[in-house]
Every structure is written in structure tokens, then in C-alpha cells.
N, C-alpha and C positions, 0 to 999 in steps of 0.2 A: 187487610186484605186480603193476604192467602189466606189466613184461618180461618175469615168470615165466610168465604168462598168455598174453603173445605168441608167445611161445618154444616153449610146448606147444601152440598153436593152431594155431603154423603147423607143427611135425611133426608132429602127427598131421592132420595137411588136407595134406601133401606125403607121407602115408603109406599115404593114404588113395586117391593117386591113382595107387599103382602097379598094376602088370599089368591086367586091364580089365574095372575098374568099371562098374557099371550108373550111367545118367543121373544118375538122384536120389542115389547114393554121390559120384556127382562132382559134383555140385552141392554137397552139405554141404560136400565137401570146400576147394573154390574158396570157400566162404562161409567159412570156419575159416579157411582160411591168410590171407585178405584182411583177416579179423577180428583175427589175428594180426599180420600185418602194420603195421596201424594203432596196434595198443594200443603195439607197437613203438617207431613213430617218435612215439607220441603225439597222433598227427592226428585230429581228431573221436572224441577220446577217450567222448564218452555215448554215439553213435551206434556206434562200433567195442564200446564192453562190452556193450550190448544186444544185438545182431550176435551176440557173441558167448555171451552168456547163452540168447541163441533158440534157435540150432543143436545147443549144447551139450542144452537143453533136449529139443529133437527128437532128438540121439544119445541121451540118454539113456532114453527110449523106446522105442526101435527095440531088436530081440532079438541084434543085434550086438555084443559088446564088452563092456567091463564099465562098468557103467550109474554108480559108485561117482567113478571118473576125470570123465565126465562133471558128473558133480551137482557134485564140487569144481571142475570149471572155470568150470561157468555160473555158480555163485556167486561166483568169482573179476572174472568177466566183468559181475557185476551192479553189485558192490563198485567195481569200478574205475568205472564210467557211476556211480553217486552220489558216489563222491569226488572223480572229476576228474583229471587228466591227469597235475597236479603241476608240481615248478618246472623240470623239466630236460624238455621237451616243446616239440614244434612249437608245440600249443594256446599254452603259457604266450609263446612271442616274438607269437606272431600276437595273441593276443585278451587279456595279459596274466596274471600269476596274480590270481587269485583267490582272496580271502584275507575272512576271517568276523570281526569284532571285536565281542566280548560286551561289552558294557557293566555297572557295576558299578551297579546300579541299588539307590540306598537306598530305605527305605517312610519314606513321608510318614506316614506314622501319629506321630497327638501322643497323648500318655503323660502318664494322668490325676493 
């Protein structure tokens, strides 16, 4: 999920830099490309996912392009930010892979 979102963000960001774009479009494209590269590497994953979600939310409400693509990428960015980088990422190598252990708690109710 992280790689797919990263490659698509990077691709859309580079496509947005072609030609002679306006300053606002350049800023959005650079942010999308940066978020895509960070997601591919798995570096600063919660920040990169939140950045991707914010950029795509901005693009979804802009008049250009297909808003459904941007909604999908924004949702993927938010999901990656919440789930985390996974085992094969720079974040996992630097900070360790986070695991959540759920214990089976038995009820301490007494039966009559």
C-alpha cells in the first residue's frame, strides 16, 4: 500500500512539473513528489502519509483533474500514516518495528 501510493504520488508530482506551471501548482507538485519519495523509502511514514493526505485533499477540491483519484490517494496516505511503515522500511530499521500485543483477558466474574 505504501509503495503503490508513493509511486503514484511521485508520478503525479513529476507530471505536474512539466511545462510552465504556476507557482501554486509547482508547490503542490513538489510536495506530492516529496511525500511519494518518503513513502517509497518508508522514511518519516506518519508525516509523509499525512502530507500526502493533505496535498491530495487540496487537489481534490481544486478545479483541475479527476477528484476521485485524489480522494483515493488521500485515503491511502491517511491509512499509511495511521498503520505505519511496515517491516521493510527505513523507519523500521531506525526505530524498530512496532507490534501491538493483545492479551486475552478472562473475566473475573464469579458464577453463583
